[in-house]
N, C-alpha and C positions, 0 to 999 in steps of 0.2 A: 595419168598423162592427159593433159588438157581438160580435165574434169568433164568428160563426156562430149567434148566438142570435136573429137578427132574424126567424127563421121563426115565432116566437110572436106577432109583431106583426101588426096589420092592415096591409094594403097602404098605406093612407093614412099611417100612422105610419112605416112602413119607408121610403117615398120621401121623407117630410119629413126623416128622419134622414140619408138619403143626400144630400139637398140641403145640409143643415147641414154634414155632413162635407166635401162638395166645396167649399162656400164657405169653410170654415175652412182647408182644406189646399191645394186646387188650384182656385181659382175659374175658371180658364180651361179646366178639363177637364170641364165639364158636357157629357156626351155626349147625342146625340139620343134615345137610349133612356130616359135619366133624365128629360129634358125632356118626352117623350111621356107617361111615367108620371105626372109631376107634373101635367100638363094634364088627365089623366083624373081625377085625385083632387081637384084644387083649381081654383077660379076664378082669373082673372087677378088680381083684387083680393086674394084670399087668398095667392097666390104673392108678390105685392109685399109684403104684410104679413109673411109668413114670412121672406122674404129680408131685409127691413129689420130684423126682430127679431134674426136671426142676426148680421147685420153690426153692430148696436148692441152686442151682447154681446161682440163681438170687436174693438171699437174700440181696446181697450187694447194690441193687438198692436204697433201702430206706435210708441207711446212706449216700450213695453218694449224693442222691438228697438233703438231709438235711445238707450236708457238715460236717457230724460227723464221717465219715470214718477215720480210723487210718491207716497210712502208716506203713508197717513193715520196709521197707527200702525206705525212702523218695526219690521220683523221679525214682524209679526202679520197675520193675515187680517182683512179688514174685513167686517163683517156686511152682508148684503143685506137690506134692509127693503122690504116691499111694502105698499101700501094695500089696502083691501077689494076694489078692482076688479082687483088684480093688477098695478098700475103700480109701477115701481121708485121708491122714495122716497129712499133713500141706500144 
């Protein structure tokens, strides 16, 4: 995570990034230490929201792995557009 630069982050942000990293790379490897740190920094509701947000942005992993993903513009990146509340529009 951040190649040793996470010391500049607040503990809350550091453990949120650790959760995101674990969920994206090895979801079964959440250790007791990380879970305890997460529970010190976040409510249960916040942890559910954070986890669902990370999972939402990684939903493309399955179709990419299976080769069934659809290019909106072949060979190009697709813009991410958000509304005023920060919700993904397209």
